[in-house]
N, CA, C and O atoms as a GROMACS GRO file, in nm:
protein
  620
    1UNK      N    1  -9.983  -0.600   9.829
    1UNK     CA    2  -9.926  -0.520   9.723
    1UNK      C    3  -9.839  -0.413   9.785
    1UNK      O    4  -9.876  -0.353   9.886
    2UNK      N    5  -9.721  -0.387   9.725
    2UNK     CA    6  -9.632  -0.284   9.775
    2UNK      C    7  -9.620  -0.172   9.672
    2UNK      O    8  -9.641  -0.194   9.552
    3UNK      N    9  -9.587  -0.056   9.720
    3UNK     CA   10  -9.570   0.058   9.631
    3UNK      C   11  -9.425   0.066   9.586
    3UNK      O   12  -9.334   0.057   9.668
    4UNK      N   13  -9.405   0.083   9.456
    4UNK     CA   14  -9.272   0.094   9.400
    4UNK      C   15  -9.264   0.226   9.326
    4UNK      O   16  -9.356   0.261   9.251
    5UNK      N   17  -9.155   0.298   9.346
    5UNK     CA   18  -9.137   0.426   9.278
    5UNK      C   19  -9.126   0.400   9.128
    5UNK      O   20  -9.052   0.312   9.085
    6UNK      N   21  -9.199   0.475   9.048
    6UNK     CA   22  -9.203   0.459   8.903
    6UNK      C   23  -9.100   0.550   8.839
    6UNK      O   24  -9.096   0.670   8.866
    7UNK      N   25  -9.016   0.491   8.751
    7UNK     CA   26  -8.920   0.568   8.675
    7UNK      C   27  -8.942   0.540   8.528
    7UNK      O   28  -8.948   0.425   8.486
    8UNK      N   29  -8.953   0.645   8.452
    8UNK     CA   30  -8.967   0.629   8.307
    8UNK      C   31  -8.828   0.610   8.248
    8UNK      O   32  -8.732   0.676   8.289
    9UNK      N   33  -8.819   0.522   8.152
    9UNK     CA   34  -8.692   0.501   8.083
    9UNK      C   35  -8.689   0.589   7.960
    9UNK      O   36  -8.766   0.570   7.866
   10UNK      N   37  -8.599   0.686   7.960
   10UNK     CA   38  -8.580   0.774   7.846
   10UNK      C   39  -8.439   0.750   7.794
   10UNK      O   40  -8.350   0.716   7.872
   11UNK      N   41  -8.416   0.768   7.664
   11UNK     CA   42  -8.284   0.739   7.610
   11UNK      C   43  -8.170   0.810   7.682
   11UNK      O   44  -8.067   0.748   7.708
   12UNK      N   45  -8.185   0.938   7.714
   12UNK     CA   46  -8.078   1.012   7.781
   12UNK      C   47  -8.119   1.051   7.923
   12UNK      O   48  -8.049   1.130   7.987
   13UNK      N   49  -8.227   0.998   7.970
   13UNK     CA   50  -8.274   1.031   8.105
   13UNK      C   51  -8.328   1.172   8.112
   13UNK      O   52  -8.309   1.252   8.020
   14UNK      N   53  -8.393   1.201   8.217
   14UNK     CA   54  -8.441   1.334   8.244
   14UNK      C   55  -8.341   1.399   8.338
   14UNK      O   56  -8.316   1.346   8.446
   15UNK      N   57  -8.283   1.510   8.299
   15UNK     CA   58  -8.176   1.570   8.378
   15UNK      C   59  -8.221   1.608   8.518
   15UNK      O   60  -8.138   1.616   8.609
   16UNK      N   61  -8.347   1.632   8.536
   16UNK     CA   62  -8.395   1.672   8.668
   16UNK      C   63  -8.422   1.550   8.756
   16UNK      O   64  -8.397   1.555   8.876
   17UNK      N   65  -8.472   1.443   8.699
   17UNK     CA   66  -8.507   1.326   8.781
   17UNK      C   67  -8.427   1.203   8.742
   17UNK      O   68  -8.472   1.091   8.765
   18UNK      N   69  -8.310   1.220   8.686
   18UNK     CA   70  -8.229   1.106   8.644
   18UNK      C   71  -8.158   1.046   8.763
   18UNK      O   72  -8.188   1.078   8.878
   19UNK      N   73  -8.065   0.959   8.735
   19UNK     CA   74  -7.988   0.894   8.840
   19UNK      C   75  -7.896   0.992   8.912
   19UNK      O   76  -7.838   0.958   9.016
   20UNK      N   77  -7.881   1.113   8.857
   20UNK     CA   78  -7.794   1.211   8.920
   20UNK      C   79  -7.840   1.245   9.060
   20UNK      O   80  -7.759   1.251   9.153
   21UNK      N   81  -7.968   1.268   9.078
   21UNK     CA   82  -8.021   1.293   9.211
   21UNK      C   83  -8.172   1.280   9.208
   21UNK      O   84  -8.236   1.289   9.103
   22UNK      N   85  -8.228   1.260   9.323
   22UNK     CA   86  -8.372   1.256   9.339
   22UNK      C   87  -8.420   1.396   9.375
   22UNK      O   88  -8.358   1.461   9.459
   23UNK      N   89  -8.528   1.446   9.313
   23UNK     CA   90  -8.574   1.582   9.341
   23UNK      C   91  -8.605   1.606   9.488
   23UNK      O   92  -8.586   1.716   9.538
   24UNK      N   93  -8.653   1.503   9.557
   24UNK     CA   94  -8.687   1.520   9.698
   24UNK      C   95  -8.562   1.524   9.786
   24UNK      O   96  -8.570   1.560   9.903
   25UNK      N   97  -8.448   1.486   9.730
   25UNK     CA   98  -8.325   1.480   9.806
   25UNK      C   99  -8.227   1.587   9.758
   25UNK      O  100  -8.106   1.568   9.771
   26UNK      N  101  -8.276   1.697   9.704
   26UNK     CA  102  -8.189   1.800   9.646
   26UNK      C  103  -8.092   1.857   9.749
   26UNK      O  104  -7.976   1.881   9.717
   27UNK      N  105  -8.138   1.878   9.871
   27UNK     CA  106  -8.052   1.936   9.974
   27UNK      C  107  -7.984   1.829  10.057
   27UNK      O  108  -7.909   1.860  10.150
   28UNK      N  109  -8.007   1.703  10.025
   28UNK     CA  110  -7.941   1.594  10.094
   28UNK      C  111  -7.812   1.557  10.025
   28UNK      O  112  -7.748   1.640   9.961
   29UNK      N  113  -7.775   1.432  10.037
   29UNK     CA  114  -7.648   1.386   9.985
   29UNK      C  115  -7.651   1.354   9.837
   29UNK      O  116  -7.545   1.352   9.774
   30UNK      N  117  -7.766   1.329   9.780
   30UNK     CA  118  -7.772   1.283   9.642
   30UNK      C  119  -7.709   1.374   9.540
   30UNK      O  120  -7.636   1.327   9.454
   31UNK      N  121  -7.735   1.503   9.547
   31UNK     CA  122  -7.686   1.596   9.446
   31UNK      C  123  -7.549   1.653   9.481
   31UNK      O  124  -7.459   1.653   9.396
   32UNK      N  125  -7.531   1.700   9.602
   32UNK     CA  126  -7.412   1.776   9.637
   32UNK      C  127  -7.287   1.691   9.650
   32UNK      O  128  -7.177   1.745   9.645
   33UNK      N  129  -7.301   1.561   9.668
   33UNK     CA  130  -7.182   1.476   9.678
   33UNK      C  131  -7.134   1.429   9.542
   33UNK      O  132  -7.043   1.346   9.536
   34UNK      N  133  -7.189   1.480   9.435
   34UNK     CA  134  -7.145   1.446   9.300
   34UNK      C  135  -7.044   1.550   9.253
   34UNK      O  136  -7.041   1.661   9.306
   35UNK      N  137  -6.965   1.516   9.158
   35UNK     CA  138  -6.883   1.615   9.088
   35UNK      C  139  -6.756   1.654   9.159
   35UNK      O  140  -6.697   1.575   9.232
   36UNK      N  141  -6.713   1.778   9.138
   36UNK     CA  142  -6.579   1.823   9.179
   36UNK      C  143  -6.559   1.822   9.330
   36UNK      O  144  -6.447   1.798   9.376
   37UNK      N  145  -6.663   1.846   9.408
   37UNK     CA  146  -6.644   1.847   9.552
   37UNK      C  147  -6.612   1.710   9.607
   37UNK      O  148  -6.561   1.698   9.718
   38UNK      N  149  -6.642   1.605   9.532
   38UNK     CA  150  -6.613   1.471   9.576
   38UNK      C  151  -6.510   1.405   9.486
   38UNK      O  152  -6.495   1.283   9.489
   39UNK      N  153  -6.440   1.481   9.406
   39UNK     CA  154  -6.342   1.432   9.312
   39UNK      C  155  -6.218   1.382   9.387
   39UNK      O  156  -6.188   1.433   9.495
   40UNK      N  157  -6.147   1.285   9.332
   40UNK     CA  158  -6.029   1.231   9.400
   40UNK      C  159  -5.919   1.335   9.415
   40UNK      O  160  -5.837   1.324   9.506
   41UNK      N  161  -5.915   1.436   9.328
   41UNK     CA  162  -5.815   1.543   9.341
   41UNK      C  163  -5.828   1.611   9.477
   41UNK      O  164  -5.727   1.642   9.540
   42UNK      N  165  -5.949   1.634   9.520
   42UNK     CA  166  -5.970   1.702   9.647
   42UNK      C  167  -5.973   1.604   9.763
   42UNK      O  168  -6.006   1.643   9.875
   43UNK      N  169  -5.939   1.478   9.739
   43UNK     CA  170  -5.923   1.380   9.845
   43UNK      C  171  -6.054   1.356   9.922
   43UNK      O  172  -6.050   1.320  10.040
   44UNK      N  173  -6.169   1.376   9.858
   44UNK     CA  174  -6.297   1.353   9.922
   44UNK      C  175  -6.336   1.460  10.022
   44UNK      O  176  -6.441   1.450  10.085
   45UNK      N  177  -6.253   1.561  10.038
   45UNK     CA  178  -6.283   1.671  10.131
   45UNK      C  179  -6.312   1.794  10.050
   45UNK      O  180  -6.268   1.807   9.936
   46UNK      N  181  -6.385   1.883  10.108
   46UNK     CA  182  -6.420   2.005  10.035
   46UNK      C  183  -6.300   2.098  10.026
   46UNK      O  184  -6.247   2.142  10.128
   47UNK      N  185  -6.259   2.127   9.906
   47UNK     CA  186  -6.156   2.224   9.876
   47UNK      C  187  -6.029   2.207   9.958
   47UNK      O  188  -5.974   2.304  10.010
   48UNK      N  189  -5.984   2.085   9.968
   48UNK     CA  190  -5.858   2.056  10.036
   48UNK      C  191  -5.779   1.962   9.947
   48UNK      O  192  -5.813   1.844   9.935
   49UNK      N  193  -5.672   2.012   9.883
   49UNK     CA  194  -5.598   1.930   9.788
   49UNK      C  195  -5.534   1.807   9.852
   49UNK      O  196  -5.505   1.805   9.972
   50UNK      N  197  -5.512   1.706   9.770
   50UNK     CA  198  -5.450   1.582   9.816
   50UNK      C  199  -5.305   1.608   9.856
   50UNK      O  200  -5.240   1.696   9.801
   51UNK      N  201  -5.257   1.531   9.952
   51UNK     CA  202  -5.125   1.552  10.010
   51UNK      C  203  -5.055   1.417  10.026
   51UNK      O  204  -5.116   1.320  10.071
   52UNK      N  205  -4.927   1.411   9.989
   52UNK     CA  206  -4.843   1.293  10.011
   52UNK      C  207  -4.729   1.333  10.103
   52UNK      O  208  -4.668   1.438  10.084
   53UNK      N  209  -4.699   1.248  10.202
   53UNK     CA  210  -4.586   1.272  10.291
   53UNK      C  211  -4.502   1.146  10.291
   53UNK      O  212  -4.552   1.035  10.314
   54UNK      N  213  -4.372   1.163  10.266
   54UNK     CA  214  -4.280   1.050  10.261
   54UNK      C  215  -4.164   1.078  10.356
   54UNK      O  216  -4.104   1.185  10.350
   55UNK      N  217  -4.134   0.982  10.445
   55UNK     CA  218  -4.021   0.997  10.535
   55UNK      C  219  -3.903   0.919  10.481
   55UNK      O  220  -3.912   0.799  10.455
   56UNK      N  221  -3.792   0.989  10.464
   56UNK     CA  222  -3.666   0.928  10.423
   56UNK      C  223  -3.574   0.926  10.544
   56UNK      O  224  -3.610   0.975  10.651
   57UNK      N  225  -3.455   0.870  10.527
   57UNK     CA  226  -3.361   0.862  10.638
   57UNK      C  227  -3.320   0.999  10.690
   57UNK      O  228  -3.310   1.020  10.811
   58UNK      N  229  -3.296   1.095  10.598
   58UNK     CA  230  -3.247   1.226  10.640
   58UNK      C  231  -3.345   1.340  10.625
   58UNK      O  232  -3.313   1.453  10.664
   59UNK      N  233  -3.465   1.313  10.569
   59UNK     CA  234  -3.561   1.422  10.548
   59UNK      C  235  -3.702   1.369  10.530
   59UNK      O  236  -3.727   1.249  10.525
   60UNK      N  237  -3.793   1.464  10.521
   60UNK     CA  238  -3.932   1.436  10.484
   60UNK      C  239  -3.959   1.506  10.352
   60UNK      O  240  -3.908   1.615  10.328
   61UNK      N  241  -4.038   1.444  10.266
   61UNK     CA  242  -4.082   1.505  10.141
   61UNK      C  243  -4.233   1.516  10.145
   61UNK      O  244  -4.303   1.418  10.174
   62UNK      N  245  -4.283   1.635  10.115
   62UNK     CA  246  -4.428   1.658  10.112
   62UNK      C  247  -4.464   1.706   9.972
   62UNK      O  248  -4.398   1.794   9.917
   63UNK      N  249  -4.568   1.647   9.914
   63UNK     CA  250  -4.619   1.688   9.783
   63UNK      C  251  -4.766   1.724   9.798
   63UNK      O  252  -4.844   1.648   9.856
   64UNK      N  253  -4.802   1.839   9.746
   64UNK     CA  254  -4.939   1.888   9.752
   64UNK      C  255  -4.987   1.914   9.610
   64UNK      O  256  -4.927   1.994   9.538
   65UNK      N  257  -5.094   1.849   9.569
   65UNK     CA  258  -5.149   1.868   9.435
   65UNK      C  259  -5.232   1.995   9.431
   65UNK      O  260  -5.336   2.004   9.496
   66UNK      N  261  -5.184   2.094   9.355
   66UNK     CA  262  -5.253   2.223   9.345
   66UNK      C  263  -5.240   2.278   9.204
   66UNK      O  264  -5.178   2.382   9.183
   67UNK      N  265  -5.299   2.209   9.105
   67UNK     CA  266  -5.287   2.258   8.967
   67UNK      C  267  -5.367   2.385   8.944
   67UNK      O  268  -5.467   2.411   9.012
   68UNK      N  269  -5.322   2.465   8.848
   68UNK     CA  270  -5.394   2.586   8.812
   68UNK      C  271  -5.351   2.710   8.887
   68UNK      O  272  -5.396   2.820   8.855
   69UNK      N  273  -5.264   2.694   8.985
   69UNK     CA  274  -5.215   2.809   9.060
   69UNK      C  275  -5.079   2.851   9.004
   69UNK      O  276  -5.015   2.776   8.931
   70UNK      N  277  -5.036   2.970   9.040
   70UNK     CA  278  -4.902   3.019   9.006
   70UNK      C  279  -4.823   3.031   9.135
   70UNK      O  280  -4.880   3.032   9.244
   71UNK      N  281  -4.691   3.039   9.123
   71UNK     CA  282  -4.606   3.049   9.241
   71UNK      C  283  -4.646   3.167   9.329
   71UNK      O  284  -4.641   3.157   9.452
   72UNK      N  285  -4.685   3.277   9.268
   72UNK     CA  286  -4.722   3.398   9.343
   72UNK      C  287  -4.852   3.383   9.421
   72UNK      O  288  -4.880   3.463   9.510
   73UNK      N  289  -4.934   3.280   9.390
   73UNK     CA  290  -5.062   3.259   9.458
   73UNK      C  291  -5.046   3.196   9.596
   73UNK      O  292  -5.141   3.198   9.675
   74UNK      N  293  -4.928   3.139   9.625
   74UNK     CA  294  -4.908   3.064   9.750
   74UNK      C  295  -4.853   3.152   9.860
   74UNK      O  296  -4.780   3.248   9.836
   75UNK      N  297  -4.890   3.117   9.982
   75UNK     CA  298  -4.833   3.178  10.102
   75UNK      C  299  -4.794   3.062  10.194
   75UNK      O  300  -4.878   2.979  10.230
   76UNK      N  301  -4.667   3.058  10.234
   76UNK     CA  302  -4.618   2.951  10.320
   76UNK      C  303  -4.552   3.014  10.441
   76UNK      O  304  -4.466   3.101  10.427
   77UNK      N  305  -4.593   2.972  10.561
   77UNK     CA  306  -4.536   3.023  10.685
   77UNK      C  307  -4.508   2.907  10.780
   77UNK      O  308  -4.567   2.800  10.769
   78UNK      N  309  -4.416   2.932  10.872
   78UNK     CA  310  -4.389   2.839  10.982
   78UNK      C  311  -4.418   2.917  11.109
   78UNK      O  312  -4.357   3.021  11.134
   79UNK      N  313  -4.511   2.867  11.188
   79UNK     CA  314  -4.552   2.939  11.308
   79UNK      C  315  -4.581   2.841  11.420
   79UNK      O  316  -4.667   2.754  11.407
   80UNK      N  317  -4.510   2.854  11.530
   80UNK     CA  318  -4.535   2.776  11.651
   80UNK      C  319  -4.538   2.625  11.624
   80UNK      O  320  -4.624   2.554  11.675
   81UNK      N  321  -4.442   2.577  11.543
   81UNK     CA  322  -4.432   2.435  11.516
   81UNK      C  323  -4.525   2.383  11.408
   81UNK      O  324  -4.541   2.262  11.394
   82UNK      N  325  -4.588   2.472  11.333
   82UNK     CA  326  -4.680   2.432  11.226
   82UNK      C  327  -4.632   2.487  11.091
   82UNK      O  328  -4.588   2.602  11.082
   83UNK      N  329  -4.641   2.405  10.989
   83UNK     CA  330  -4.616   2.447  10.851
   83UNK      C  331  -4.753   2.482  10.793
   83UNK      O  332  -4.838   2.394  10.776
   84UNK      N  333  -4.774   2.610  10.763
   84UNK     CA  334  -4.902   2.658  10.711
   84UNK      C  335  -4.885   2.695  10.565
   84UNK      O  336  -4.792   2.767  10.529
   85UNK      N  337  -4.975   2.646  10.481
   85UNK     CA  338  -4.969   2.686  10.341
   85UNK      C  339  -5.110   2.709  10.290
   85UNK      O  340  -5.204   2.639  10.325
   86UNK      N  341  -5.119   2.811  10.205
   86UNK     CA  342  -5.249   2.847  10.149
   86UNK      C  343  -5.226   2.903  10.010
   86UNK      O  344  -5.114   2.941   9.974
   87UNK      N  345  -5.333   2.908   9.933
   87UNK     CA  346  -5.326   2.967   9.799
   87UNK      C  347  -5.460   3.031   9.768
   87UNK      O  348  -5.566   2.981   9.807
   88UNK      N  349  -5.454   3.142   9.696
   88UNK     CA  350  -5.575   3.212   9.651
   88UNK      C  351  -5.553   3.255   9.507
   88UNK      O  352  -5.446   3.300   9.468
   89UNK      N  353  -5.659   3.239   9.430
   89UNK     CA  354  -5.653   3.278   9.289
   89UNK      C  355  -5.791   3.324   9.247
   89UNK      O  356  -5.891   3.258   9.276
   90UNK      N  357  -5.797   3.438   9.180
   90UNK     CA  358  -5.925   3.485   9.128
   90UNK      C  359  -5.904   3.540   8.988
   90UNK      O  360  -5.798   3.596   8.956
   91UNK      N  361  -6.005   3.523   8.906
   91UNK     CA  362  -6.001   3.577   8.770
   91UNK      C  363  -6.133   3.646   8.742
   91UNK      O  364  -6.236   3.611   8.799
   92UNK      N  365  -6.128   3.744   8.655
   92UNK     CA  366  -6.248   3.816   8.617
   92UNK      C  367  -6.237   3.853   8.470
   92UNK      O  368  -6.131   3.894   8.422
   93UNK      N  369  -6.348   3.838   8.401
   93UNK     CA  370  -6.350   3.869   8.258
   93UNK      C  371  -6.483   3.939   8.228
   93UNK      O  372  -6.589   3.894   8.270
   94UNK      N  373  -6.475   4.049   8.156
   94UNK     CA  374  -6.596   4.123   8.122
   94UNK      C  375  -6.593   4.157   7.974
   94UNK      O  376  -6.490   4.197   7.919
   95UNK      N  377  -6.708   4.141   7.911
   95UNK     CA  378  -6.720   4.170   7.768
   95UNK      C  379  -6.849   4.250   7.748
   95UNK      O  380  -6.958   4.205   7.787
   96UNK      N  381  -6.836   4.366   7.688
   96UNK     CA  382  -6.954   4.449   7.665
   96UNK      C  383  -6.969   4.471   7.515
   96UNK      O  384  -6.874   4.507   7.445
   97UNK      N  385  -7.088   4.449   7.469
   97UNK     CA  386  -7.123   4.472   7.328
   97UNK      C  387  -7.244   4.566   7.327
   97UNK      O  388  -7.291   4.610   7.431
   98UNK      N  389  -7.289   4.592   7.211
   98UNK     CA  390  -7.402   4.684   7.195
   98UNK      C  391  -7.528   4.634   7.263
   98UNK      O  392  -7.597   4.711   7.331
   99UNK      N  393  -7.560   4.505   7.246
   99UNK     CA  394  -7.686   4.452   7.297
   99UNK      C  395  -7.674   4.370   7.426
   99UNK      O  396  -7.775   4.332   7.484
  100UNK      N  397  -7.553   4.344   7.470
  100UNK     CA  398  -7.540   4.260   7.588
  100UNK      C  399  -7.411   4.290   7.662
  100UNK      O  400  -7.320   4.356   7.611
  101UNK      N  401  -7.406   4.239   7.784
  101UNK     CA  402  -7.284   4.244   7.865
  101UNK      C  403  -7.267   4.107   7.928
  101UNK      O  404  -7.364   4.048   7.975
  102UNK      N  405  -7.144   4.057   7.930
  102UNK     CA  406  -7.115   3.927   7.989
  102UNK      C  407  -7.000   3.945   8.087
  102UNK      O  408  -6.898   4.006   8.055
  103UNK      N  409  -7.020   3.892   8.206
  103UNK     CA  410  -6.915   3.899   8.306
  103UNK      C  411  -6.900   3.763   8.371
  103UNK      O  412  -6.998   3.706   8.420
  104UNK      N  413  -6.778   3.712   8.372
  104UNK     CA  414  -6.750   3.585   8.435
  104UNK      C  415  -6.638   3.604   8.536
  104UNK      O  416  -6.548   3.686   8.516
  105UNK      N  417  -6.644   3.529   8.645
  105UNK     CA  418  -6.539   3.537   8.745
  105UNK      C  419  -6.527   3.402   8.813
  105UNK      O  420  -6.620   3.321   8.811
  106UNK      N  421  -6.412   3.379   8.873
  106UNK     CA  422  -6.391   3.257   8.951
  106UNK      C  423  -6.299   3.290   9.067
  106UNK      O  424  -6.220   3.384   9.062
  107UNK      N  425  -6.309   3.211   9.173
  107UNK     CA  426  -6.227   3.229   9.291
  107UNK      C  427  -6.195   3.090   9.345
  107UNK      O  428  -6.286   3.012   9.372
  108UNK      N  429  -6.067   3.060   9.361
  108UNK     CA  430  -6.023   2.933   9.417
  108UNK      C  431  -5.930   2.962   9.533
  108UNK      O  432  -5.844   3.049   9.524
  109UNK      N  433  -5.949   2.890   9.642
  109UNK     CA  434  -5.863   2.910   9.758
  109UNK      C  435  -5.862   2.783   9.842
  109UNK      O  436  -5.959   2.707   9.844
  110UNK      N  437  -5.751   2.761   9.912
  110UNK     CA  438  -5.744   2.655  10.011
  110UNK      C  439  -5.643   2.696  10.117
  110UNK      O  440  -5.563   2.787  10.098
  111UNK      N  441  -5.649   2.627  10.229
  111UNK     CA  442  -5.559   2.653  10.341
  111UNK      C  443  -5.538   2.522  10.413
  111UNK      O  444  -5.632   2.446  10.434
  112UNK      N  445  -5.414   2.496  10.452
  112UNK     CA  446  -5.385   2.371  10.521
  112UNK      C  447  -5.267   2.391  10.615
  112UNK      O  448  -5.179   2.472  10.587
  113UNK      N  449  -5.264   2.319  10.726
  113UNK     CA  450  -5.156   2.327  10.824
  113UNK      C  451  -5.113   2.186  10.864
  113UNK      O  452  -5.195   2.095  10.875
  114UNK      N  453  -4.982   2.170  10.884
  114UNK     CA  454  -4.928   2.043  10.931
  114UNK      C  455  -4.841   2.069  11.052
  114UNK      O  456  -4.759   2.161  11.052
  115UNK      N  457  -4.858   1.989  11.156
  115UNK     CA  458  -4.772   2.002  11.273
  115UNK      C  459  -4.637   1.939  11.240
  115UNK      O  460  -4.631   1.824  11.195
  116UNK      N  461  -4.530   2.014  11.262
  116UNK     CA  462  -4.396   1.966  11.231
  116UNK      C  463  -4.343   1.879  11.343
  116UNK      O  464  -4.365   1.908  11.461
  117UNK      N  465  -4.272   1.772  11.308
  117UNK     CA  466  -4.206   1.693  11.412
  117UNK      C  467  -4.096   1.775  11.478
  117UNK      O  468  -4.048   1.872  11.420
  118UNK      N  469  -4.056   1.737  11.598
  118UNK     CA  470  -3.955   1.813  11.671
  118UNK      C  471  -3.817   1.801  11.609
  118UNK      O  472  -3.731   1.886  11.633
  119UNK      N  473  -3.792   1.696  11.529
  119UNK     CA  474  -3.659   1.673  11.475
  119UNK      C  475  -3.637   1.740  11.338
  119UNK      O  476  -3.557   1.692  11.258
  120UNK      N  477  -3.708   1.849  11.311
  120UNK     CA  478  -3.698   1.920  11.183
  120UNK      C  479  -3.614   2.046  11.200
  120UNK      O  480  -3.626   2.117  11.300
  121UNK      N  481  -3.530   2.074  11.101
  121UNK     CA  482  -3.456   2.201  11.097
  121UNK      C  483  -3.546   2.303  11.028
  121UNK      O  484  -3.547   2.312  10.905
  122UNK      N  485  -3.621   2.380  11.106
  122UNK     CA  486  -3.718   2.474  11.051
  122UNK      C  487  -3.654   2.577  10.958
  122UNK      O  488  -3.715   2.616  10.859
  123UNK      N  489  -3.533   2.620  10.990
  123UNK     CA  490  -3.467   2.722  10.910
  123UNK      C  491  -3.423   2.670  10.772
  123UNK      O  492  -3.387   2.750  10.686
  124UNK      N  493  -3.425   2.539  10.751
  124UNK     CA  494  -3.381   2.482  10.624
  124UNK      C  495  -3.495   2.424  10.540
  124UNK      O  496  -3.470   2.351  10.444
  125UNK      N  497  -3.620   2.454  10.574
  125UNK     CA  498  -3.733   2.404  10.496
  125UNK      C  499  -3.733   2.474  10.360
  125UNK      O  500  -3.723   2.597  10.352
  126UNK      N  501  -3.744   2.395  10.256
  126UNK     CA  502  -3.745   2.448  10.119
  126UNK      C  503  -3.876   2.409  10.051
  126UNK      O  504  -3.930   2.301  10.075
  127UNK      N  505  -3.927   2.500   9.966
  127UNK     CA  506  -4.049   2.473   9.891
  127UNK      C  507  -4.024   2.502   9.744
  127UNK      O  508  -3.947   2.591   9.709
  128UNK      N  509  -4.092   2.425   9.657
  128UNK     CA  510  -4.079   2.443   9.513
  128UNK      C  511  -4.213   2.409   9.449
  128UNK      O  512  -4.277   2.311   9.487
  129UNK      N  513  -4.256   2.489   9.353
  129UNK     CA  514  -4.382   2.465   9.281
  129UNK      C  515  -4.350   2.445   9.134
  129UNK      O  516  -4.290   2.531   9.069
  130UNK      N  517  -4.393   2.330   9.081
  130UNK     CA  518  -4.367   2.298   8.941
  130UNK      C  519  -4.473   2.198   8.893
  130UNK      O  520  -4.503   2.100   8.961
  131UNK      N  521  -4.529   2.224   8.775
  131UNK     CA  522  -4.628   2.135   8.711
  131UNK      C  523  -4.746   2.101   8.802
  131UNK      O  524  -4.792   1.987   8.805
  132UNK      N  525  -4.794   2.200   8.877
  132UNK     CA  526  -4.914   2.180   8.959
  132UNK      C  527  -4.890   2.111   9.092
  132UNK      O  528  -4.985   2.081   9.163
  133UNK      N  529  -4.764   2.085   9.127
  133UNK     CA  530  -4.731   2.018   9.253
  133UNK      C  531  -4.644   2.111   9.336
  133UNK      O  532  -4.539   2.157   9.291
  134UNK      N  533  -4.687   2.138   9.460
  134UNK     CA  534  -4.608   2.214   9.556
  134UNK      C  535  -4.532   2.112   9.640
  134UNK      O  536  -4.592   2.028   9.707
  135UNK      N  537  -4.398   2.120   9.634
  135UNK     CA  538  -4.313   2.023   9.704
  135UNK      C  539  -4.235   2.091   9.815
  135UNK      O  540  -4.183   2.201   9.799
  136UNK      N  541  -4.229   2.023   9.930
  136UNK     CA  542  -4.151   2.069  10.044
  136UNK      C  543  -4.046   1.964  10.076
  136UNK      O  544  -4.070   1.844  10.063
  137UNK      N  545  -3.930   2.011  10.119
  137UNK     CA  546  -3.825   1.923  10.169
  137UNK      C  547  -3.791   1.970  10.310
  137UNK      O  548  -3.750   2.085  10.328
  138UNK      N  549  -3.808   1.883  10.407
  138UNK     CA  550  -3.784   1.916  10.547
  138UNK      C  551  -3.668   1.831  10.597
  138UNK      O  552  -3.682   1.709  10.612
  139UNK      N  553  -3.554   1.894  10.624
  139UNK     CA  554  -3.436   1.823  10.671
  139UNK      C  555  -3.452   1.787  10.818
  139UNK      O  556  -3.503   1.865  10.898
  140UNK      N  557  -3.407   1.666  10.852
  140UNK     CA  558  -3.408   1.622  10.992
  140UNK      C  559  -3.281   1.671  11.061
  140UNK      O  560  -3.177   1.686  10.997
  141UNK      N  561  -3.292   1.694  11.192
  141UNK     CA  562  -3.176   1.730  11.272
  141UNK      C  563  -3.089   1.606  11.291
  141UNK      O  564  -3.137   1.493  11.292
  142UNK      N  565  -2.958   1.632  11.306
  142UNK     CA  566  -2.866   1.522  11.334
  142UNK      C  567  -2.899   1.467  11.473
  142UNK      O  568  -2.915   1.542  11.569
  143UNK      N  569  -2.907   1.337  11.480
  143UNK     CA  570  -2.938   1.273  11.607
  143UNK      C  571  -2.806   1.220  11.664
  143UNK      O  572  -2.727   1.156  11.594
  144UNK      N  573  -2.785   1.247  11.790
  144UNK     CA  574  -2.663   1.199  11.854
  144UNK      C  575  -2.663   1.046  11.853
  144UNK      O  576  -2.768   0.982  11.864
  145UNK      N  577  -2.542   0.990  11.839
  145UNK     CA  578  -2.532   0.845  11.836
  145UNK      C  579  -2.582   0.789  11.968
  145UNK      O  580  -2.559   0.844  12.076
  146UNK      N  581  -2.652   0.680  11.955
  146UNK     CA  582  -2.708   0.617  12.074
  146UNK      C  583  -2.596   0.554  12.155
  146UNK      O  584  -2.516   0.477  12.102
  147UNK      N  585  -2.592   0.587  12.282
  147UNK     CA  586  -2.489   0.532  12.369
  147UNK      C  587  -2.541   0.404  12.434
  147UNK      O  588  -2.661   0.383  12.450
  148UNK      N  589  -2.446   0.321  12.471
  148UNK     CA  590  -2.483   0.199  12.542
  148UNK      C  591  -2.537   0.238  12.678
  148UNK      O  592  -2.490   0.334  12.740
  149UNK      N  593  -2.636   0.164  12.725
  149UNK     CA  594  -2.692   0.197  12.857
  149UNK      C  595  -2.587   0.179  12.968
  149UNK      O  596  -2.507   0.085  12.964
  150UNK      N  597  -2.587   0.269  13.066
  150UNK     CA  598  -2.498   0.261  13.179
  150UNK      C  599  -2.566   0.180  13.289
  150UNK      O  600  -2.686   0.188  13.313
  151UNK      N  601  -2.485   0.105  13.353
  151UNK     CA  602  -2.535   0.026  13.466
  151UNK      C  603  -2.514   0.110  13.591
  151UNK      O  604  -2.403   0.156  13.619
  152UNK      N  605  -2.620   0.130  13.666
  152UNK     CA  606  -2.613   0.208  13.789
  152UNK      C  607  -2.619   0.112  13.906
  152UNK      O  608  -2.711   0.032  13.920
  153UNK      N  609  -2.518   0.123  13.990
  153UNK     CA  610  -2.516   0.035  14.108
  153UNK      C  611  -2.606   0.093  14.216
  153UNK      O  612  -2.612   0.214  14.237
  154UNK      N  613  -2.672   0.006  14.281
  154UNK     CA  614  -2.762   0.047  14.388
  154UNK      C  615  -2.688   0.030  14.520
  154UNK      O  616  -2.638  -0.078  14.548
  155UNK      N  617  -2.680   0.134  14.601
  155UNK     CA  618  -2.603   0.130  14.724
  155UNK      C  619  -2.686   0.114  14.846
  155UNK      O  620  -2.633   0.109  14.957
   0.00000   0.00000   0.00000
């Protein structure tokens, strides 16, 4: 005879012991890997928005999904060959009545860096934020035309 874990079938499940997580695994992977921290928006990483990079003939296009932020929330720098971008946003709301007080707040932030290729014109990098997407356009440097190889005589 083998022991099998017993689960009661309830119409809506028990929120504490349902399929959401096992009580004995609260600090393991069962509970914390559910929900927003594992959402496809965050690309399966904690608080790191999804990123698309596309190489064209004359430039690179980068798109970063960051909905809910405003243009003023972003900080973009170029330092030592890296494109660094971050955003911070916080809100606070307080309501006081005769018998109660309610205070709610939230804080969202992320930070990300990309190493720039050597063929980028750093002074011409442009950024634009619209409809929750931060877009970068990185122009490539003009490449000298490839010359035919020279034959070197050995003396």
